[in-house]
Backbone as a ProteinNet text record, in pm:
[ID]
protein_1_A
[PRIMARY]
MWNVFGKKKAPEPSTVSATSVVRTSDPQVTIVKLRETISNQEKREEHIQRKIDTVVVEAKAKMAKGDKKGALACMKRKKMFEAEYDKIQNIKMTLETQVIGLESAAQNAETFKAMAQGTSAMQKIRTEIDVDQAEDIMEGVREEMELAGEINLAISGAVDMTDEDELMAELNALETADLEAELLAPPMTGLETLPTVPDSKMPKLAKKEEDDMKALEAELAAL
[TERTIARY]
-2871.3	-2853.2	-2991.8	-3032.6	-3149.7	-3142.4	-3236.1	-3263.4	-3332	-3314	-3423.1	-3546.6	-3606.7	-3758.8	-3795.3	-3678.5	-3668	-3671.5	-3663.2	-3711.4	-3540.6	-3499.3	-3388.2	-3425.8	-3288.7	-3289.6	-3252.1	-3353.7	-3315	-3198.4	-3123.2	-2983	-3016.6	-2971.3	-2979	-2923.4	-2999.2	-2955	-2843.6	-2774.6	-2628.8	-2637	-2565.6	-2573.5	-2499.1	-2442.1	-2348.4	-2413.1	-2403.7	-2459.9	-2332.1	-2409.9	-2286.6	-2258.1	-2366	-2342	-2225.2	-2230.8	-2133.3	-2013.8	-2005.9	-1879.8	-1787	-1884.7	-1825.9	-1751	-1848.9	-1797.9	-1657.5	-1670.4	-1530.7	-1400.4	-1444	-1312.5	-1293.1	-1391.2	-1341.1	-1216.1	-1121.7	-1014	-1009.8	-1121.2	-1169.4	-1245.3	-1305.1	-1417.4	-1303.7	-1210.1	-1106.8	-999.2	-1000.1	-926.4	-982	-1111.2	-1185.3	-1206.9	-1226.3	-1205.3	-1121.4	-982.3	-880.8	-845	-859.5	-846.6	-955.4	-1061.4	-1177.8	-1100	-1041.3	-994.2	-881	-783	-668.5	-738	-832.6	-882.3	-936.2	-1009.8	-1010.7	-908.4	-825.1	-677.5	-626.6	-624.2	-590.7	-642	-771.8	-835.6	-849	-842.8	-728.9	-616.1	-535.4	-426.7	-391.2	-517.9	-512.5	-557.9	-638.1	-736.3	-627.6	-549.7	-446	-324.3	-276.9	-172.8	-243.8	-418.7	-418.8	-433	-465.4	-464.9	-296.1	-195.5	-77.7	-68.3	-56.8	-46.8	-107.4	-225.3	-299.7	-234.3	-217.2	-124.7	3.3	108	205.3	185	66.3	8.9	-9.8	-70	-111.2	-22.7	82.2	222	286.3	344.3	398.4	323.3	226.7	106.3	165.5	123.4	126.5	257.5	382.1	483.3	544.3	463.9	467.8	401	297.5	247.1	342.4	422	486	454.5	309.9	285.7	341.7	448.5	544.9	458.2	395.9	323.5	182.6	163.6	67.8	118.5	240.9	326.9	359.1	421.6	429.3	323.7	231.8	95.9	105.6	102.1	45.1	198	325.2	389.5	358	323.5	309.8	148	83.1	-74.2	14.4	109.5	186.3	264.1	312.9	384.5	285.9	183.6	55.2	-0.7	-2.9	-64.6	42.9	146.7	257.1	277.3	260.3	263.7	145.9	32.8	-83.9	-62.7	-6.6	17.1	95.5	221.1	317.1	243.4	141	56.5	-18.5	-96.8	-156.9	-65.9	53	117.1	147.9	211.9	220.1	118.5	7.9	-130.5	-124.9	-100.6	-154.8	-63.4	64.1	159.1	160.2	132.9	44.9	-40.7	-163.1	-262.9	-241.3	-157.3	-108.7	-35.9	56	126.5	25.1	-97.7	-190	-229.7	-277.2	-340.1	-243.2	-120.6	-41.4	-31	-22	9	-150.8	-258.5	-363.5	-382.7	-328.8	-371.8	-255.3	-145.3	-50	-103.2	-169.1	-207.1	-313.7	-414.3	-516.8	-508	-397	-329.9	-285.7	-207.6	-152.1	-267.4	-375.4	-459.8	-544.8	-576.5	-628.4	-540.7	-418.3	-304.3	-318.2	-323.1	-301.9	-442.7	-545.5	-694.8	-684.3	-603.9	-633.1	-532.7	-409.9	-345.9	-365.5	-450.8	-509.3	-629.2	-709.1	-834.3	-736.2	-630.9	-549.6	-503.4	-460.8	-400.5	-517.5	-647.4	-762.2	-750.1	-779.2	-857.6	-767.4	-595.2	-504.2	-554.2	-559.4	-559.4	-693.2	-811.5	-898.1	-894.7	-808.9	-839.2	-742.9	-595.1	-537	-620.1	-721.2	-797.7	-909.6	-931.6	-1003.7	-925.6	-845.9	-747.8	-605.7	-566.5	-420.8	-323.3	-209.6	-81.5	-162.2	-199.9	-251.6	-372.7	-488.3	-591.8	-530	-425	-387	-342.8	-260.8	-177.9	-292.4	-386.8	-502.5	-577.7	-610.9	-686	-579.8	-452.6	-375.2	-309.2	-325.1	-324	-458.4	-577.2	-711.9	-699.3	-663.7	-629.9	-547.2	-433.3	-359.2	-395.5	-498.2	-560.3	-649.8	-747.6	-831.1	-797.9	-665.9	-617.6	-518.4	-544.8	-462.8	-565.4	-723.9	-823.4	-887.3	-845.6	-918	-841.8	-673.2	-620	-654.3	-666.9	-718	-858.4	-935.9	-1062.7	-1009.8	-966.3	-928.1	-873.4	-764.7	-741.8	-810.6	-896.2	-953.8	-1067	-1117.3	-1199.4	-1157.5	-1011.1	-988.9	-933.5	-945.9	-870.8	-991.3	-917.6	-982.2	-1027.6	-1169.7	-1251.9	-1242.4	-1152.4	-1110.4	-1215.6	-1313.5	-1401.6	-1383.5	-1262.3	-1210.6	-1153.6	-1199.6	-1147.9	-1014.8	-908.4	-751.9	-732	-824.7	-820	-850	-955.6	-1003.2	-911.9	-847.3	-742.4	-648.5	-596.2	-466.9	-487.2	-601.7	-629.7	-621.2	-647.2	-660.8	-550.3	-426.6	-323.7	-259.5	-287.2	-243.5	-229.2	-394.8	-400.8	-404.1	-326.8	-252	-130.6	-43.9	67.4	61.2	-22.7	-26.3	-71.8	-158.3	-170.6	-35.2	40.2	163	241.3	270.8	347.4	333.1	155.7	124.9	174.1	140.4	195.8	317.1	392.3	562.1	564.4	520.6	512.2	491.9	393.6	305.8	404	489.2	535.7	648.4	689.3	777.5	907.6	1008.9	1147.6	1222.4	1330.2	1360.6	1499.6	1569.6	1673.3	1787.7	1775.8	1881.2	1927.6	1850.6	1904.1	1786.7	1706.6	1635.2	1688.3	1777.4	1878.4	1990.2	2025.4	2116.4	2088.5	2192.1	2176.2	2158.3	2055.4	2034.2	2136	2171.1	2290.7	2184.8	2252.4	2173.8	2189.9	2079.1	2085.2	2184.6	2210.8	2247.6	2392.2	2458.3	2634.6	2657.3	2776.4	2858.8	2867.5	2844.9	2841.6	3004.9	3053.7	3210.5	3263	3373.6	3448.7	3451.2	3467.4	3460	3613.2	3608.4	3719.8	3846	3820.5	3965.4	4020.6	3884.7	3947.2	4035	3979.2	4059.9	4209	4206.2	4328.1	4438.4	4392.2	4440.3	4509	4417.4	4438.2	4581.3	4576.1	4667.9	4786.1	4766.4	4940	4981.1	4907.7	4954.1	5029.1	4931.1	5009.6	5117.3	5149	5296.8	5370.7	5345.4	5462.4	5526.4	5425.6	5434.9	5559.5	5483.2	5566.5	5702.8	5726.1	5857.9	5972.8	5897.1	5991.3	6055.5
-5823.3	-5971.6	-6005.5	-6152.3	-6159.2	-6208.5	-6166.5	-6188.9	-6309.6	-6325.4	-6462.9	-6457	-6353.6	-6321.8	-6377.1	-6336.1	-6359	-6226.4	-6089	-5956.6	-5929.5	-5835.3	-5780.4	-5630.1	-5661.8	-5523	-5409.9	-5306.8	-5167.3	-5103.9	-5065	-4961.1	-4825.6	-4843.9	-4735.5	-4575.1	-4467.7	-4356.1	-4295.6	-4247.6	-4207.4	-4068.2	-4037.5	-3912.6	-3794.1	-3828.4	-3717.5	-3706.3	-3554.1	-3572.2	-3541.2	-3491.7	-3477.6	-3312.5	-3227.5	-3119.3	-3083	-3161.8	-3171	-3192.3	-3306.9	-3367.3	-3259.5	-3161.7	-3100.2	-2999.6	-2948.3	-2838	-2850.8	-2980.4	-3020.6	-3019.9	-3042.9	-3075	-2886.5	-2809.4	-2695.8	-2581.9	-2597.2	-2543.3	-2400.4	-2345.2	-2187.6	-2214.3	-2298	-2371.3	-2444.4	-2514.3	-2568.6	-2442.1	-2375.9	-2249.9	-2178.6	-2126.8	-2087.7	-2144.9	-2303.8	-2363.3	-2370.3	-2377.3	-2365.6	-2239.4	-2144.9	-2023.4	-2002.4	-2038.7	-2047.2	-2114.7	-2273.9	-2318.3	-2281.5	-2227	-2113.5	-2009.6	-1944.5	-1825.7	-1893.4	-2005.5	-2081.1	-2161.1	-2176.3	-2214	-2063.2	-1965	-1863.9	-1791	-1843.6	-1794	-1903.3	-2046.4	-2122.1	-2097	-2012.7	-2011.9	-1895	-1774.1	-1679.9	-1704.9	-1812.9	-1876.6	-1929.1	-2015	-2098.3	-1989.2	-1894.8	-1786.6	-1697	-1689.9	-1616.3	-1731.1	-1891.9	-1951.9	-1931.6	-1926.2	-1975.4	-1885.9	-1724.1	-1589.4	-1611.1	-1683.5	-1692.3	-1794.5	-1916.3	-1982.8	-1956.5	-1880.3	-1795.2	-1704.8	-1602.1	-1562.8	-1639.6	-1742	-1814.8	-1872.2	-1894.4	-1971.4	-1866.9	-1753	-1653.7	-1617.1	-1630.7	-1601.5	-1720.2	-1856	-1939.2	-1935.7	-1885.3	-1883.1	-1772.3	-1667.9	-1574.7	-1623.1	-1686.9	-1723	-1877.6	-1934.8	-2021.9	-2165.3	-2151.1	-2264.3	-2321.4	-2409.3	-2476.9	-2571.5	-2657.6	-2772.2	-2714.9	-2605	-2528.2	-2468.2	-2403	-2352.4	-2442.8	-2594	-2682.2	-2708.6	-2707.7	-2785.3	-2632.6	-2568	-2476.5	-2429.4	-2485.5	-2496.4	-2621.5	-2721.5	-2832	-2810.5	-2744.1	-2656.3	-2602.3	-2507.5	-2414.8	-2495.6	-2633.2	-2689.8	-2738.5	-2777	-2867.8	-2758.2	-2637	-2542.6	-2481.8	-2476.4	-2456.2	-2583.1	-2664	-2797.9	-2804.4	-2743.7	-2702.8	-2596.7	-2503.9	-2390.7	-2429.1	-2523.7	-2543.3	-2626.8	-2707.3	-2754	-2712.6	-2584.7	-2500.3	-2449.5	-2433.5	-2357.5	-2432.1	-2514	-2658.8	-2678.1	-2677.1	-2701.8	-2598.3	-2446.8	-2324.6	-2345.3	-2412.6	-2395.5	-2480.8	-2594.9	-2713.8	-2649.8	-2555	-2518.5	-2388.6	-2332.4	-2194.7	-2272	-2366.6	-2428.8	-2498.8	-2565.6	-2612.2	-2467.4	-2390.1	-2264.3	-2170.2	-2214.9	-2142.7	-2214.4	-2357.5	-2432.9	-2498.4	-2447.2	-2462.1	-2327	-2224.5	-2099.9	-2092.9	-2127.9	-2166.7	-2274.6	-2344	-2485.1	-2431.2	-2357.6	-2314.8	-2194.2	-2122.2	-2009.4	-2086.5	-2188.2	-2276.2	-2309.2	-2374.7	-2445.5	-2317.2	-2197.8	-2124.3	-2079.6	-2051.5	-2009.6	-2128.1	-2256.1	-2340.7	-2352.4	-2336.6	-2322.6	-2196.7	-2077.2	-1967.5	-1977.4	-2062.3	-2102.5	-2174.1	-2283.1	-2410.7	-2312.5	-2221.5	-2171.3	-2051.9	-2007.1	-1947	-2021.1	-2126.4	-2191.4	-2275.2	-2313	-2350.6	-2243.4	-2131.9	-2011.4	-2026.6	-2034.9	-1993.3	-2104.2	-2206.2	-2335.2	-2312.7	-2280.4	-2244	-2165.5	-2025.6	-1929.3	-1975.4	-2076.1	-2123.9	-2218.1	-2281.7	-2380.1	-2271.1	-2160.6	-2090.3	-2005.5	-1961.1	-1893.2	-1913.7	-2004.3	-2047.5	-1914.8	-1984.6	-1900.2	-1817.5	-1941.2	-1880.5	-1819.7	-1852.6	-1753.2	-1594.8	-1578.6	-1465.9	-1376.1	-1433.9	-1410.6	-1380.7	-1457.2	-1418.4	-1297.1	-1279.2	-1151.8	-1033.3	-1031.2	-937.2	-885.8	-1009.4	-967.6	-866.9	-938.8	-875.4	-705.5	-704.6	-572.1	-464	-492.7	-473.7	-404.7	-502.9	-501.4	-379.8	-416.3	-289.4	-150.1	-139.3	11.1	51.8	-37.7	12.7	99	21.4	33.2	181.5	183.6	310.8	423.5	380.3	538.7	548.1	462.7	479.5	545.9	502.5	586.6	760.8	731.1	873	970.3	929.8	1032.2	1041.5	932.3	983.3	1052.3	1090.1	1141.5	1296	1319.1	1426.9	1524.7	1424.7	1510.1	1641.2	1726.6	1860.9	1819.2	1870.2	1837.5	1973.2	1962	2051.6	2071.6	2153.6	2166.7	2277.1	2347.6	2421.7	2334.6	2431.8	2379.3	2439.1	2358	2413.1	2455.2	2405.1	2503.5	2612.8	2647.5	2783.4	2870.2	2791	2897.6	2925.3	2836.7	2831.1	2925	2955.6	3075.9	3202.4	3222.2	3322.1	3355.6	3271.4	3308.7	3323.7	3309.9	3340.4	3497.2	3513.9	3675.2	3762.5	3727.8	3792.3	3872	3722	3759.2	3822.6	3818.8	3881.2	4046.8	4088.2	4244.7	4296.1	4206.5	4246.9	4282.7	4221.8	4244.3	4319.7	4359.7	4485.8	4581.5	4613.4	4730.4	4767	4663.4	4698.5	4778.7	4703.3	4789.3	4897.6	4924.7	5088.2	5158.4	5135.9	5239.1	5322.3	5444.2	5535	5451.6	5498	5458.5	5491.9	5414.7	5501	5567.6	5682.6	5748.3	5707.5	5675	5613.5	5724.1	5864.5	5926.4	5933.7	5849.8	5861	5761.5	5702.3	5611.1	5665.2	5824.1	5867	5934.1	5950.7	5999.4	6148.6	6194.4	6360.2	6430.2	6524.8	6620	6693.5	6690.6	6781.9	6946.8	7010	7143.1	7223.4	7177.8	7248.9	7213.1	7345.5	7308.7	7239.5	7169.5	7085.2	7213.3	7138.3	7230.7	7253.1	7371.1	7436.4	7350.7	7317.9	7222.1	7303.2	7282.5	7288	7401.3	7509.3	7559.7	7479.5	7420.4	7317.6	7229.5	7163.6	7135.3	7181.2	7323	7420.6	7448.3	7483.8	7522.4	7402.5	7260	7184.1	7166.5	7164.8	7160.5	7254.5	7375.9	7495.8	7426.8	7406.6	7359.2	7242.4	7161.2	7029.9	7111.4	7197.4	7261.9	7376.5	7405.9	7460	7368.1	7275.2	7175	7134.6	7105.6	7028.2	7106.5	7286.5	7376.6	7352.9	7322.3	7362.1	7229.3	7130.1	7030	7039.5
2004.4	2062.8	2154.3	2121.3	2141.8	2318.9	2421.3	2520.1	2551.9	2679.4	2731.2	2670.6	2697.9	2643.1	2441.2	2416.6	2240.2	2189.8	2265.8	2187.8	2169.3	2097.4	2075.2	2154.2	2241.2	2383.9	2253.9	2292	2242.6	2303.2	2154.1	2226	2308.7	2420.3	2526.1	2427.2	2448.7	2379.9	2417	2342.5	2423.6	2452.6	2552.8	2620.7	2572.5	2469.7	2408.9	2294	2262.6	2146	2044.3	1893.4	1776.8	1829.3	1871.7	1882	1981.6	2088.7	2197.9	2185	2076.6	2035.1	1905	1837.3	1747	1853.8	1941.7	2033.4	2098.6	2146.6	2241.8	2163.5	1987	1918.9	1857.6	1904.7	1827.1	1922.9	1842.2	1955.3	2010.1	1958	2022.5	2145	2144.6	2228.6	2356.2	2325.6	2420.7	2477.6	2421.7	2454.1	2555.7	2548.2	2623.4	2764.5	2769.1	2852.2	2957.8	2872.1	2993.2	3049	2962.7	3038.8	3154.4	3155.9	3224.1	3404	3338.6	3428	3500.2	3426	3439.8	3574.3	3550.2	3634	3754.5	3764.2	3870	3966.9	3893.7	3937.1	4042	3985	4025.5	4156.5	4180.5	4309.8	4404.9	4354.3	4470.7	4509.3	4441.6	4441.1	4555.7	4533.4	4616.5	4766	4744.5	4869	4969.5	4890.9	4975.5	5071.8	4986.5	5011.4	5128.3	5155.9	5246.1	5381.4	5344.1	5455.4	5497.7	5416.4	5484.7	5560.7	5511.5	5600.9	5722.4	5735.2	5866	5941.7	5913.3	6001.4	6041.8	5968.1	6004.1	6106.7	6118.8	6206.9	6326.3	6323.4	6451.8	6487.4	6423.9	6462.4	6569.5	6513.8	6572	6713.2	6736.1	6799.7	6950.7	6870.8	6992	7068.7	6980.5	7035.6	7103.9	7108.4	7199.4	7332.4	7336.3	7447.9	7519.1	7441.2	7486.8	7456.3	7366.8	7329	7210.9	7216.9	7097.4	7038.4	7073	7047.2	6923.5	6999	6885.6	6759.8	6816.2	6727.7	6579.4	6636	6571.8	6476.5	6527	6421	6339.8	6354.7	6294.7	6152.4	6182.8	6073.3	6007.6	6031.6	5974.6	5857.8	5900	5821.1	5706.7	5785.6	5652	5538	5610.8	5482.4	5384.5	5446.4	5360.1	5278.4	5319.2	5197.8	5123.8	5171.2	5059.9	4966.7	4995.3	4906	4746.4	4867.6	4749.2	4659.7	4734.7	4654.2	4537.1	4547.8	4413.7	4360.3	4383.1	4269.9	4183.1	4266.1	4180.9	4063.5	4114.6	4013.3	3908.7	3918.7	3821.2	3716.9	3803.5	3698.3	3592.6	3686.8	3566.1	3472.2	3488	3406.3	3296.9	3318.4	3210.2	3159.3	3213.7	3145.4	3052.4	3089.7	3000.6	2884.4	2897.3	2783.5	2684.7	2746.6	2626.3	2551.2	2630.1	2554.8	2461.2	2506.6	2376.6	2261.5	2322.3	2164.7	2105.6	2144.5	2062	1980.9	2053.2	1978.2	1857.8	1852.5	1779.8	1695.1	1721.3	1607.7	1540.6	1612.5	1525.4	1453.9	1488.8	1409.8	1257.2	1283.3	1173	1074.7	1129.6	1054.1	997.7	1028.1	960.9	818.3	889.8	787.4	664	688.5	588.3	525.5	582.2	505.1	429.5	436.4	358.4	222.9	257.5	184.7	69.6	107.6	-28.7	-81.3	8.7	-61.8	-185.4	-147.5	-245	-352.6	-334.7	-400	-512.6	-461.2	-571.4	-634.3	-572.6	-662.8	-785	-739.1	-869.3	-954.8	-934.9	-1025	-1108.1	-1038.2	-1141.3	-1216	-1212.8	-1295.1	-1403.7	-1387.1	-1445.5	-1568.7	-1500.8	-1608.3	-1704.1	-1628.7	-1745.5	-1865.8	-1817.7	-1869.8	-1896.1	-2011.6	-2060.5	-2105.6	-2147.3	-2197	-2342.2	-2417	-2539.3	-2575.3	-2468.1	-2462.1	-2439.9	-2340.3	-2315.8	-2409.9	-2507.7	-2626.1	-2692.2	-2750.3	-2821.4	-2788	-2654.2	-2580.8	-2639.6	-2589.8	-2593.4	-2742.9	-2847.5	-2959.7	-3030.5	-2992.2	-3015.8	-2963.6	-2860.2	-2781.7	-2892.1	-2916.3	-2989.5	-3168.3	-3191.1	-3330.7	-3281.4	-3187.2	-3177.3	-3148.2	-3083	-3032.8	-3195.1	-3276.2	-3419.8	-3481.7	-3446.4	-3545.4	-3521	-3343.4	-3331.1	-3324.3	-3368.7	-3397.9	-3523.4	-3589.4	-3760	-3791	-3695.7	-3691.5	-3645.3	-3532.8	-3460.4	-3577.1	-3657.2	-3786.8	-3848.3	-3889.3	-4018.3	-3999	-3845	-3792.8	-3788.2	-3706.8	-3713	-3804.1	-3936.4	-4070.3	-4119	-4167.2	-4205.1	-4361.6	-4336	-4484.7	-4615.7	-4714.5	-4834.9	-4911.9	-4917.1	-5010.9	-5131.1	-5125.1	-5203.7	-5324.4	-5487.8	-5588.8	-5638.4	-5642.7	-5665.9	-5788.9	-5892.4	-6062.4	-5986.3	-5929	-5926.2	-5858.5	-5771.6	-5666.5	-5764.3	-5847.8	-5932.1	-6042.4	-6088	-6176.1	-6127.7	-5996	-5933.7	-5920.7	-5864.6	-5877.8	-5980.9	-6078.6	-6218.8	-6259.8	-6232.9	-6247.6	-6187.1	-6033.7	-5958.2	-6038.7	-6097.9	-6123.7	-6259.5	-6320.5	-6466.3	-6417.1	-6337	-6288.6	-6233.8	-6160	-6083.6	-6224.6	-6307.4	-6432.1	-6547	-6538.5	-6616.4	-6555.9	-6394.5	-6319.6	-6362.4	-6348.7	-6357	-6513.1	-6623.5	-6743.8	-6744.2	-6707.4	-6714.1	-6635.8	-6544.4	-6449	-6500.1	-6503.8	-6557.1	-6523.5	-6637.6	-6602.5	-6500.9	-6448	-6347.4	-6396.6	-6330.3	-6404.6	-6312.1	-6225.2	-6134	-6018.6	-6024	-5922.4	-5832.4	-5828.1	-5718.3	-5589	-5644.1	-5506.3	-5463.1	-5517.4	-5462.4	-5307.2	-5209.9	-5091.1	-5082.2	-5018.2	-5019.4	-4919.9	-4966.9	-4917.3	-4826.5	-4712.7	-4598.4	-4624.8	-4596	-4635.7	-4483.7	-4358.3	-4305.6	-4302.3	-4268	-4273	-4121.2	-4126.9	-4073.7	-3915	-3774.5	-3671.9	-3656.2	-3639.8	-3588.9	-3480.9	-3500.7	-3397.6	-3257.2	-3153.5	-3033.2	-3075.8	-2932.8	-2923.7	-2857.1	-2788.3	-2797	-2884.6	-2959.4	-3047.5	-3156.7	-3228	-3284	-3249.3	-3127.4	-3054.2	-3092	-3065.5	-3058.3	-3218.7	-3289.3	-3437.2	-3488	-3417.1	-3481.8	-3412.3	-3322.5	-3252.8	-3312.9	-3375.9	-3439.4	-3557.3	-3608	-3759.4	-3735.7	-3620.6	-3591.9	-3554.3	-3464.8	-3478.8	-3597	-3697.4	-3814.7	-3887.5	-3901.8	-3968.8	-3932	-3787	-3739.4	-3780.6	-3817.5	-3867.9	-3981.6
[MASK]
+++++++++++++++++++++++++++++++++++++++++++++++++++++++++++++++++++++++++++++++++++++++++++++++++++++++++++++++++++++++++++++++++++++++++++++++++++++++++++++++++++++++++++++++++++++++++++++++++++++++++++++++++++++++++++++++

């Protein structure tokens, strides 16, 4: 807007920087600031409690001296300090509730970001590799595995450099030699297969066995 002198008034520089705005909007910075405020309120709470204890001692001392008016003034100050103490406790409760809410919200935000990044990564992978491509890859893998098995089988096979005709000729020669040996052998008389009779005599029966045999023969004769 033009002023009375015909020149446009320059805008006044802002005292709030962009950095400060970003920092104040950061939940972690806000949580730290709230905790500092709670700590300050706790210090003031302790200070007020000491004042309450002091005026109580003063009131008792004045009552002991008979100064009821002074004691009553001390009790009024005690009520004032107690009201301030209760207010500090309410402020602390409000601040702690805000801290819990901000921490929960910040945690939810981080969880949401992580889930969004995971979903985006999965979508990107799915656009790069679809079901048809996966099936083609698996088919190629199976073909390569079968080819590798055939190659391994071919490599592991024994190399046979012998001549089967030559081996067959040697086998026939061995059979011919065995047949000639059987024809040239002397004829068998049949006695060779009979068992040999031992030269030694059979051992005599024991004395008891001989007596038993005699008794048996006597019984048979008496019948």
